[in-house]
KEMI-179144 format. One line per 5 residues: number of its first residue (from 1); for each residue y, z, x of C-alpha. Coordinates in steps of 0.2 Angstrom, whole numbers. Last residue first. Example, Ala and Ser with C-alpha at 12.3 -4.5 7.8 and 13.67 -1.06 7.14 Angstrom:
residues 2
2> -5 36 68 ~ -22 39 62
//
This chain:
residues 911
911> 246 286 652 ~ 243 269 657 ~ 228 265 669 ~ 236 251 678 ~ 233 260 695
906> 250 258 700 ~ 251 264 718 ~ 257 280 725 ~ 258 289 742 ~ 266 275 751
901> 281 275 740 ~ 286 292 745 ~ 288 304 730 ~ 306 306 725 ~ 323 304 732
896> 339 308 723 ~ 348 292 729 ~ 350 287 711 ~ 347 302 699 ~ 332 298 688
891> 330 300 670 ~ 314 295 660 ~ 312 290 642 ~ 299 288 629 ~ 306 282 612
886> 298 284 596 ~ 295 275 579 ~ 307 266 567 ~ 316 281 560 ~ 318 288 578
881> 308 301 587 ~ 312 307 605 ~ 300 309 619 ~ 303 316 637 ~ 307 314 655
876> 317 322 668 ~ 320 320 687 ~ 308 306 687 ~ 296 301 701 ~ 284 315 699
871> 285 316 680 ~ 282 298 679 ~ 266 299 690 ~ 259 313 680 ~ 263 303 664
866> 252 289 670 ~ 238 299 678 ~ 225 298 664 ~ 215 284 672 ~ 199 281 682
861> 193 299 682 ~ 182 305 696 ~ 196 315 705 ~ 200 324 689 ~ 215 319 678
856> 229 332 675 ~ 237 329 658 ~ 254 326 652 ~ 257 323 633 ~ 261 307 623
851> 266 309 605 ~ 259 297 592 ~ 272 290 581 ~ 270 271 585 ~ 284 259 582
846> 289 256 600 ~ 303 261 612 ~ 303 261 631 ~ 319 270 639 ~ 323 270 657
841> 339 280 662 ~ 347 279 679 ~ 359 293 682 ~ 378 295 684 ~ 379 280 672
836> 366 267 672 ~ 356 263 656 ~ 340 253 655 ~ 332 248 639 ~ 314 242 636
831> 308 236 618 ~ 291 236 610 ~ 291 229 592 ~ 277 231 590 ~ 265 246 590
826> 260 260 602 ~ 244 265 610 ~ 240 251 622 ~ 256 241 623 ~ 267 257 623
821> 256 265 636 ~ 257 250 647 ~ 276 249 645 ~ 278 268 650 ~ 267 266 665
816> 274 250 671 ~ 292 257 669 ~ 289 272 679 ~ 281 262 693 ~ 295 249 693
811> 308 262 692 ~ 301 271 708 ~ 300 254 717 ~ 317 247 712 ~ 327 263 715
806> 332 259 733 ~ 338 242 728 ~ 351 249 716 ~ 366 238 721 ~ 369 232 703
801> 361 215 705 ~ 346 223 713 ~ 343 234 698 ~ 344 220 686 ~ 332 209 697
796> 320 224 697 ~ 321 225 678 ~ 317 207 676 ~ 303 207 688 ~ 295 223 680
791> 297 215 663 ~ 287 200 669 ~ 273 210 676 ~ 271 220 660 ~ 270 205 649
786> 252 202 654 ~ 247 218 645 ~ 252 210 629 ~ 262 218 615 ~ 277 206 618
781> 291 215 626 ~ 310 214 621 ~ 322 217 635 ~ 338 227 636 ~ 350 231 651
776> 365 242 650 ~ 377 245 664 ~ 386 228 662 ~ 389 233 644 ~ 401 247 650
771> 396 264 642 ~ 409 268 629 ~ 420 284 632 ~ 426 296 619 ~ 439 310 621
766> 432 327 617 ~ 442 342 611 ~ 433 359 607 ~ 442 373 599 ~ 437 391 597
761> 446 405 588 ~ 441 423 586 ~ 450 433 572 ~ 466 442 572 ~ 474 430 584
756> 485 435 599 ~ 502 427 596 ~ 507 409 596 ~ 490 403 589 ~ 493 388 578
751> 506 378 587 ~ 504 384 605 ~ 485 384 604 ~ 484 367 597 ~ 496 360 610
746> 486 368 624 ~ 470 360 617 ~ 478 343 616 ~ 485 344 633 ~ 467 347 640
741> 460 334 629 ~ 472 321 636 ~ 487 316 625 ~ 492 300 616 ~ 508 302 606
736> 508 305 587 ~ 497 316 576 ~ 487 331 583 ~ 500 344 580 ~ 504 337 562
731> 486 337 557 ~ 483 355 563 ~ 499 361 554 ~ 492 353 538 ~ 475 361 541
726> 483 378 544 ~ 492 376 527 ~ 476 372 519 ~ 467 387 527 ~ 480 400 522
721> 493 407 534 ~ 500 425 537 ~ 483 434 536 ~ 475 420 547 ~ 467 403 545
716> 469 387 556 ~ 461 392 573 ~ 451 407 566 ~ 442 394 556 ~ 432 387 570
711> 436 371 579 ~ 430 353 583 ~ 442 339 588 ~ 435 322 592 ~ 448 312 602
706> 446 293 600 ~ 448 284 617 ~ 434 271 613 ~ 432 268 595 ~ 422 280 585
701> 410 275 572 ~ 404 290 561 ~ 386 292 555 ~ 383 306 543 ~ 371 320 542
696> 365 329 527 ~ 359 347 526 ~ 345 352 514 ~ 348 365 500 ~ 341 382 496
691> 345 391 512 ~ 357 406 514 ~ 354 409 533 ~ 365 396 539 ~ 380 392 528
686> 378 380 514 ~ 381 361 517 ~ 398 354 520 ~ 395 335 518 ~ 405 326 532
681> 420 317 524 ~ 430 312 540 ~ 447 321 542 ~ 457 307 550 ~ 473 308 562
676> 481 292 567 ~ 487 292 585 ~ 484 274 589 ~ 468 279 599 ~ 461 288 584
671> 462 306 582 ~ 446 312 572 ~ 445 329 565 ~ 428 338 563 ~ 423 348 547
666> 425 366 544 ~ 409 375 544 ~ 397 378 529 ~ 382 371 538 ~ 388 355 546
661> 381 338 551 ~ 387 324 563 ~ 381 308 570 ~ 394 300 582 ~ 395 281 586
656> 400 271 601 ~ 383 262 602 ~ 380 265 620 ~ 391 281 621 ~ 381 290 608
651> 389 306 602 ~ 379 320 593 ~ 388 332 582 ~ 382 349 576 ~ 394 360 566
646> 389 378 562 ~ 392 392 550 ~ 383 409 551 ~ 374 420 539 ~ 372 437 531
641> 370 447 547 ~ 366 465 542 ~ 379 479 546 ~ 371 492 557 ~ 367 510 554
636> 364 506 535 ~ 345 510 537 ~ 340 493 531 ~ 335 487 549 ~ 337 468 552
631> 321 458 553 ~ 325 449 536 ~ 342 444 542 ~ 335 437 558 ~ 322 427 548
626> 335 419 538 ~ 345 415 554 ~ 329 406 561 ~ 326 396 545 ~ 344 390 546
621> 342 385 564 ~ 328 374 559 ~ 338 365 545 ~ 353 363 557 ~ 342 354 569
616> 335 343 555 ~ 353 338 550 ~ 359 334 567 ~ 344 323 571 ~ 331 331 583
611> 330 328 602 ~ 317 342 604 ~ 328 348 618 ~ 342 351 605 ~ 330 364 597
606> 331 375 613 ~ 350 374 615 ~ 353 377 596 ~ 341 392 598 ~ 350 399 613
601> 367 397 604 ~ 360 406 589 ~ 353 421 599 ~ 370 422 609 ~ 379 422 592
596> 368 436 586 ~ 373 447 601 ~ 391 443 598 ~ 390 448 580 ~ 381 464 584
591> 393 469 598 ~ 408 467 586 ~ 413 456 572 ~ 406 449 556 ~ 399 432 551
586> 393 421 565 ~ 404 406 569 ~ 398 389 576 ~ 404 374 587 ~ 392 362 594
581> 395 345 603 ~ 379 335 608 ~ 380 322 622 ~ 371 305 623 ~ 367 296 640
576> 350 292 633 ~ 343 309 633 ~ 355 323 628 ~ 369 333 637 ~ 374 349 628
571> 392 354 626 ~ 393 371 617 ~ 404 382 606 ~ 404 400 600 ~ 412 411 587
566> 404 428 584 ~ 418 440 584 ~ 426 451 597 ~ 438 465 592 ~ 456 469 588
561> 465 455 597 ~ 451 442 592 ~ 444 432 607 ~ 452 416 612 ~ 441 401 617
556> 448 385 623 ~ 439 368 627 ~ 441 352 636 ~ 429 337 636 ~ 430 319 642
551> 415 312 634 ~ 400 300 638 ~ 399 302 657 ~ 390 319 658 ~ 390 334 670
546> 389 351 661 ~ 405 360 656 ~ 408 378 663 ~ 404 396 659 ~ 397 393 642
541> 397 408 631 ~ 384 422 631 ~ 392 431 646 ~ 409 429 638 ~ 402 438 622
536> 394 452 632 ~ 410 455 642 ~ 421 455 626 ~ 409 467 617 ~ 408 479 632
531> 427 478 634 ~ 430 482 616 ~ 417 496 616 ~ 427 504 631 ~ 444 501 624
526> 439 508 607 ~ 433 524 616 ~ 449 525 625 ~ 460 522 609 ~ 450 536 600
521> 453 547 615 ~ 471 543 616 ~ 473 547 597 ~ 464 563 599 ~ 475 568 613
516> 491 564 603 ~ 486 577 590 ~ 482 590 604 ~ 498 585 612 ~ 509 590 597
511> 499 607 594 ~ 501 611 612 ~ 519 607 612 ~ 523 618 597 ~ 514 633 604
506> 523 631 621 ~ 540 629 613 ~ 537 645 604 ~ 533 653 621 ~ 549 647 629
501> 556 631 637 ~ 573 634 644 ~ 589 632 634 ~ 602 622 643 ~ 598 605 634
496> 604 591 646 ~ 590 594 659 ~ 574 599 650 ~ 557 592 655 ~ 541 589 646
491> 525 584 655 ~ 509 577 646 ~ 494 578 657 ~ 477 568 657 ~ 461 565 648
486> 453 582 650 ~ 436 583 642 ~ 430 596 629 ~ 429 584 615 ~ 448 580 617
481> 460 586 631 ~ 477 581 635 ~ 484 594 646 ~ 501 602 643 ~ 515 603 656
476> 531 611 651 ~ 545 611 663 ~ 563 618 664 ~ 578 615 675 ~ 581 597 677
471> 599 595 684 ~ 596 579 695 ~ 597 590 711 ~ 581 599 704 ~ 572 583 702
466> 577 576 719 ~ 571 593 727 ~ 555 592 718 ~ 552 574 725 ~ 555 580 743
461> 545 596 741 ~ 529 586 735 ~ 514 597 733 ~ 524 614 736 ~ 538 613 723
456> 528 620 709 ~ 522 634 720 ~ 540 639 724 ~ 544 643 705 ~ 562 650 704
451> 571 633 705 ~ 559 627 691 ~ 565 640 678 ~ 555 641 662 ~ 539 635 670
446> 525 634 657 ~ 508 627 662 ~ 497 624 647 ~ 478 627 648 ~ 464 615 651
441> 457 625 665 ~ 456 611 677 ~ 473 603 671 ~ 482 619 672 ~ 475 623 689
436> 481 605 694 ~ 498 608 687 ~ 499 625 696 ~ 494 618 713 ~ 477 624 720
431> 467 608 715 ~ 480 597 722 ~ 485 584 709 ~ 486 566 716 ~ 499 555 706
426> 495 537 707 ~ 511 527 702 ~ 510 515 688 ~ 525 520 679 ~ 538 527 691
421> 538 545 697 ~ 553 555 691 ~ 571 554 697 ~ 578 549 680 ~ 590 534 680
416> 586 528 662 ~ 594 542 653 ~ 589 552 637 ~ 571 550 643 ~ 554 542 641
411> 540 539 653 ~ 522 532 651 ~ 507 529 661 ~ 509 538 678 ~ 491 537 685
406> 481 552 688 ~ 470 556 704 ~ 464 574 704 ~ 461 579 722 ~ 444 587 725
401> 434 602 720 ~ 432 600 701 ~ 441 590 688 ~ 426 582 678 ~ 430 564 677
396> 436 556 661 ~ 423 545 652 ~ 428 526 653 ~ 439 516 643 ~ 448 508 657
391> 464 518 655 ~ 453 534 654 ~ 445 530 670 ~ 462 530 679 ~ 465 548 672
386> 481 548 662 ~ 499 554 666 ~ 512 555 652 ~ 530 558 655 ~ 544 566 645
381> 563 568 648 ~ 576 577 638 ~ 563 587 628 ~ 561 592 609 ~ 572 581 599
376> 577 570 613 ~ 564 563 616 ~ 548 570 609 ~ 543 554 600 ~ 545 542 615
371> 533 551 627 ~ 519 552 614 ~ 522 534 609 ~ 521 528 627 ~ 504 537 628
366> 498 528 613 ~ 504 511 620 ~ 494 514 636 ~ 478 518 627 ~ 479 504 615
361> 471 507 598 ~ 487 505 589 ~ 498 516 578 ~ 491 531 587 ~ 507 541 588
356> 521 537 575 ~ 515 545 559 ~ 508 561 566 ~ 523 562 578 ~ 535 561 563
351> 526 575 554 ~ 526 586 570 ~ 544 582 571 ~ 547 588 553 ~ 538 604 557
346> 549 607 572 ~ 564 603 562 ~ 559 616 549 ~ 556 629 562 ~ 573 625 570
341> 581 627 552 ~ 573 643 549 ~ 580 649 566 ~ 597 644 561 ~ 595 654 544
336> 590 669 554 ~ 606 667 565 ~ 617 664 551 ~ 612 681 542 ~ 626 681 529
331> 617 671 516 ~ 616 684 502 ~ 615 672 487 ~ 610 683 472 ~ 595 679 461
326> 589 687 445 ~ 571 686 439 ~ 565 689 421 ~ 546 691 420 ~ 532 687 408
321> 522 694 394 ~ 530 692 376 ~ 541 706 369 ~ 535 723 364 ~ 548 733 372
316> 542 733 390 ~ 535 715 388 ~ 549 706 398 ~ 545 712 416 ~ 559 714 428
311> 561 705 445 ~ 576 706 457 ~ 578 693 471 ~ 591 694 485 ~ 592 676 492
306> 595 670 510 ~ 600 651 509 ~ 597 637 521 ~ 581 631 511 ~ 576 646 500
301> 573 661 511 ~ 568 678 503 ~ 576 695 503 ~ 569 708 490 ~ 584 715 481
296> 573 725 468 ~ 555 719 463 ~ 544 724 449 ~ 528 714 448 ~ 524 697 439
291> 518 688 455 ~ 526 671 451 ~ 543 674 458 ~ 536 681 474 ~ 523 667 476
286> 537 654 474 ~ 547 663 487 ~ 533 664 500 ~ 528 646 496 ~ 545 638 499
281> 551 631 482 ~ 547 613 477 ~ 544 616 458 ~ 525 617 460 ~ 522 635 465
276> 533 641 451 ~ 521 633 439 ~ 528 619 429 ~ 535 621 411 ~ 553 620 416
271> 556 610 432 ~ 561 594 424 ~ 578 593 432 ~ 572 597 449 ~ 576 614 456
266> 588 616 471 ~ 585 634 472 ~ 603 641 473 ~ 610 627 461 ~ 596 628 449
261> 598 647 448 ~ 616 645 445 ~ 614 633 431 ~ 602 644 421 ~ 583 643 422
256> 571 644 408 ~ 552 644 405 ~ 545 643 423 ~ 526 645 423 ~ 518 660 432
251> 505 662 418 ~ 514 677 410 ~ 530 667 407 ~ 544 665 419 ~ 563 667 414
246> 574 663 428 ~ 593 669 430 ~ 604 665 445 ~ 619 675 446 ~ 637 670 443
241> 636 672 424 ~ 643 658 412 ~ 626 649 410 ~ 616 663 401 ~ 631 670 390
236> 636 653 383 ~ 618 647 381 ~ 613 663 371 ~ 628 661 359 ~ 624 642 357
231> 605 646 354 ~ 609 658 341 ~ 621 646 332 ~ 608 633 332 ~ 594 644 326
226> 606 649 312 ~ 610 631 307 ~ 591 626 308 ~ 586 640 296 ~ 581 658 301
221> 566 666 293 ~ 563 679 307 ~ 560 665 319 ~ 543 673 325 ~ 538 677 307
216> 543 660 301 ~ 533 652 315 ~ 517 662 310 ~ 519 656 292 ~ 521 638 299
211> 505 639 309 ~ 496 646 295 ~ 502 632 283 ~ 498 619 297 ~ 480 626 298
206> 478 624 279 ~ 484 606 279 ~ 472 603 294 ~ 457 609 284 ~ 462 600 268
201> 465 584 277 ~ 449 585 287 ~ 439 588 271 ~ 447 573 263 ~ 444 562 278
196> 426 568 279 ~ 423 564 260 ~ 430 546 263 ~ 419 543 278 ~ 403 549 269
191> 408 538 254 ~ 410 523 267 ~ 393 525 276 ~ 385 513 264 ~ 397 500 269
186> 391 501 287 ~ 373 497 282 ~ 379 482 272 ~ 388 476 287 ~ 372 469 295
181> 368 457 281 ~ 387 452 279 ~ 387 447 298 ~ 376 432 294 ~ 361 429 306
176> 356 414 316 ~ 342 410 329 ~ 341 394 339 ~ 326 392 351 ~ 327 377 363
171> 314 366 372 ~ 303 364 387 ~ 317 369 400 ~ 312 367 419 ~ 309 382 430
166> 291 378 436 ~ 283 390 424 ~ 292 382 409 ~ 307 390 401 ~ 311 390 383
161> 330 389 383 ~ 341 401 372 ~ 353 398 357 ~ 361 412 348 ~ 370 409 331
156> 381 422 323 ~ 389 421 306 ~ 405 425 298 ~ 405 423 279 ~ 393 416 267
151> 399 398 269 ~ 400 400 287 ~ 413 405 300 ~ 407 405 318 ~ 401 418 331
146> 393 412 347 ~ 378 417 358 ~ 373 407 373 ~ 358 403 384 ~ 361 395 401
141> 346 385 407 ~ 353 368 408 ~ 347 364 390 ~ 356 380 385 ~ 373 372 389
136> 367 355 381 ~ 367 364 364 ~ 383 362 356 ~ 385 359 337 ~ 374 349 324
131> 356 349 329 ~ 348 331 326 ~ 335 328 313 ~ 316 330 314 ~ 315 345 302
126> 331 345 291 ~ 322 342 275 ~ 310 356 278 ~ 325 369 275 ~ 319 384 284
121> 319 374 300 ~ 306 369 313 ~ 304 355 326 ~ 323 350 326 ~ 329 336 338
116> 342 342 350 ~ 337 332 365 ~ 329 347 374 ~ 318 348 359 ~ 321 360 344
111> 315 377 337 ~ 325 384 323 ~ 324 402 317 ~ 334 405 302 ~ 344 418 292
106> 338 434 301 ~ 328 448 292 ~ 317 451 307 ~ 300 450 298 ~ 306 436 287
101> 313 425 301 ~ 298 429 312 ~ 285 423 299 ~ 295 408 296 ~ 296 404 314
96> 278 406 317 ~ 273 395 302 ~ 284 381 308 ~ 278 382 327 ~ 261 375 326
91> 263 361 314 ~ 281 357 320 ~ 275 356 339 ~ 263 341 335 ~ 257 333 351
86> 258 348 362 ~ 272 351 375 ~ 282 362 363 ~ 266 371 358 ~ 261 374 376
81> 278 381 379 ~ 278 392 364 ~ 260 399 368 ~ 264 416 373 ~ 282 422 368
76> 296 419 380 ~ 307 409 367 ~ 302 420 353 ~ 308 436 362 ~ 324 427 368
71> 329 421 351 ~ 325 437 342 ~ 335 447 355 ~ 350 435 354 ~ 350 436 335
66> 349 455 335 ~ 362 457 349 ~ 375 445 341 ~ 372 453 323 ~ 374 471 331
61> 390 466 339 ~ 397 459 323 ~ 392 475 314 ~ 400 485 327 ~ 416 476 324
56> 415 480 305 ~ 411 498 309 ~ 425 499 321 ~ 437 492 308 ~ 431 505 295
51> 432 519 308 ~ 450 513 313 ~ 456 513 295 ~ 449 531 292 ~ 457 537 308
46> 474 529 304 ~ 473 537 287 ~ 468 554 294 ~ 482 553 307 ~ 496 548 294
41> 490 563 282 ~ 491 575 297 ~ 508 569 303 ~ 515 571 285 ~ 508 588 283
36> 514 593 301 ~ 532 588 296 ~ 532 597 279 ~ 526 613 288 ~ 539 611 302
31> 552 610 288 ~ 546 625 280 ~ 545 635 296 ~ 563 630 301 ~ 569 637 285
26> 577 627 271 ~ 561 620 266 ~ 555 637 260 ~ 539 643 267 ~ 538 661 262
21> 553 659 250 ~ 567 671 255 ~ 581 660 250 ~ 599 661 257 ~ 611 652 246
16> 626 654 258 ~ 622 659 276 ~ 633 673 283 ~ 620 686 278 ~ 607 677 289
11> 617 677 305 ~ 622 695 302 ~ 604 700 300 ~ 599 690 316 ~ 612 700 326
6> 606 717 318 ~ 589 712 323 ~ 594 708 341 ~ 603 725 343 ~ 588 734 337
1> 585 741 319
//
C-alpha cells in the first residue's frame, strides 16, 4: 500500500461508526447521490409544468392565428364586396358564413357594416343589431385580434376590414373561437408528457447512481470530515513552501496554484480553471507551462522577474494526466530585466501612439500628434516636414532630380528654445544630401553621432553648427510613405538623453512612423475631397444678392466642419417688384448632396420664372426630387437621395404681404418692428421627394420694417442641443432691440454657432419695405377699344408728374398693345397698374386665362406684331396667372434706352 493509501486508511480508522455501504449517506458519494436525485426530481417537475404552460400558451396563439386567418380569408374572398354593396347582404352572406364556421370549427363568423350593424350571425335574432365592443379601428383599415374572457372560458376575436378596390372599407368580418377548443389537442398529449417525465426521472436517477459510485471510488469512501482533514493537511504543506507550485491538467488548464506562485506570476484571483495562455502570463512562459513536457530550471521572464521553471508529469504512477510545475525566483540578471522593461515601454509607446495619432482628419494636426507623442519618451526633440502638396490634399510629388521642397509642419521638444527651423519654413532637400537620399529611397537615415557626419552638415553649415552647439548629438530621420508615395520626413533628435540612436531605435521609429503615415495619408485624401466638395458647393450657392427694392437682405452660410452638406438659400426677384426667398436642405453630406443641391436650386430658379404660387412651385420640385431618386443607381456605390426640405416665400412690397409654403423645413420667424418675435403657423408639409400630400401656402401680413428670418436646421440643432432648445435660443437672440439684417446674422451666428458646426447652417434675414403709394398708379379700364386713348393719357400724366417724360413714348406703346390685347381677347374687369422702383413696371390684368405668345408677322400681315413691339421696348415681359385671371407685365429700366421712337408706331393691331 502506497503512502497516500496508508494516510487514507488512518483517516478512515479514526472515524467512529464507519460504514462500508456502497452509497452510504455518511460518505461524500452518498450525499452527492441524494443531492443529484433531489435536483433531478425538481428539474423534471419544472420541465413538466413548463411544457403544460407552453401548451396552453401555444393554444392561445393557435386560436389567434386561426381566427385571424379565417377572418382575412373570408374578407378577401371573391364576391364579398359585391354582396356588401348589394341590396340584401344577409341573404347572400348568411349561408356562406355558416358554411365557413362549420368547416373551420370556429364559434362564429359575423359580417357587419362599417357602422357596426350585423348582416350575419349564428344567432339569427342578433342580425340587424349593433356590434358590442370596439370596431372603429378596423373601419379605418387596421384589423385587430384580441383575447377576452367568455362564458366558456378565454376566447379570441379577430376583426378585419373588407377592402374595396379603391382602398375604402366595404364592411367588417369578425371571427371568434374559444381557447378551449384548441387546448383539447394539447390535453391529449398529457399522458405522453407524464410518461416522458417518468422515463427521464428513471434514466437520470440511474446516471446519478453511476456518478456517485465513481465518486466513491475516487474519494476512497471518505466522508466529509475525512475530506476536510485531508484538504487541511494538503493546504498546510502546499502554501508553506517558498517555491511556486502549479498543477496543470492534460488540457493545459490551471488546476491549482499556491500563494508563492500567485505572487511570482501575479495571477488573478479566478485563474483556476482557465488555460495557461489566458491568465495574463507572457506568451513564452504560458506556452512553456502548458507544453506538458519535462523541464529542469528553464529560465523565463514574468514581468520584472526571471523564473527558473521545473516541470514534471503527474501520470507516471497511474495518476491523472497533467503537469506539476515549480517556480523559483532567479532575478539576478538586472541588465536583462532592464532590457525587458525597455521593450515593454516601447510597446506601450506604440499603443499610445495608435490612440493619439490620427484623432482628426487634419493633416497638420496629425503631424503635430506624431511629434508630441515621442517627446520625451523616445526623443528629446521631434519635427515633421511634409510636402506642400500633401498639406493641400494633393498627391505628393515624385522626388527625382530637383530640390525637394518640404514645409516644416510640426515641432515638439523638452524645451522651447530649440535651434531647429520654425514651423512654416520651407526646407529644400538637396538630392545628394543624406536626408534627401533617404527621402528618395524611402529608407531611414540613422546618424548616431552628428559631429562625425560631415555630409549631414553640408546643406546648411550654419544651421548644423547651431544644432551641435545646442547639444544635439544624434538624429533619426524616417520618411513618411504610404501607398508607395513619400509624404514627408519625421526627424527625431537626442540632446538630453546621452544614449545615441541605435538599430533597435531605428526599427521602432519605422514602425511608429509607418502608422502615422497612414493617418497623414487619410487626412490628406479627406482634405482633397473636402476641398473639392466645398468648392463645388460654393460654386453652386449665390455669389451675391440681386438688385431689388422690396427687401434689405443679409445672409450667412457656414459649411460643416467634417464635410459639406446640401443646404442652400436664394433671393430671386419676381415680376411686380416682388421677391422670392428660398432656403433648403438636401438629405446627406458630401459631393453627391452638394450636386443634388445645385440641381434643386436650378429647378427652383426655373420654376420661379413661371411665377407659380409657393405651394404649386413646391409641388413641382417635389416631383423632380422623386424622379431624381428613381434615377439613382442601385449598385450601392452612392447613397441615394431620399428627399430634401425647402421653404419658399414670396414678399409683395405693394400689399406688404408674404405668401409662404414649406416642405418639411423649419418655418420662418418674424421679428416685428417693436421687437416681438413670432413663429407663424405655416403648414409643414412632407419633405420633397416623398409625395402623397399637397402643400399649403399661407398669407402673412408684414408691417414695414419686419425682419423675416429663414434658416436651416443646422443653425438650431446639434449634438449638444436639441431642436426645441435651439428655437428658444433663436427667439431670445432675435427679441429686443432693433438691428439691421447684417447685425441680426452676426448675432445669430455668435449665439447659436460659437464653434464650427457639425452640420451645414444657412440663415437668411430680410427686412421688409413697402413701396411708396406715390410710386403706384392704378386705373380700371372699360372693355371698349375707345378706352385705350384715355388710359394712355392718364399714364402719360402720371409719368410726367414723376419726372419720367423720357419713358412716356415707350410706355404708351407698351400699354396700348397690352390693353388692346386685354380688351380683344380677355375679359372684364380690366385693370392697369404702374409701379416705379428701380425699374418701371407696367401690368395689365384681366379675367381671361389664354396665354399670349410671341409671333413673327410677315410683311403682308396687318397685325400680330404687338408682343414683338413689347419685347423690343421692354427689358423683360411675361405673364403670371392669378385666381381671378392673368396679368401681362413688362419691365423697363428708366433711361435704359430702347428702340427709337421714329421706327415704331402703334398699328392698333393688338398682340
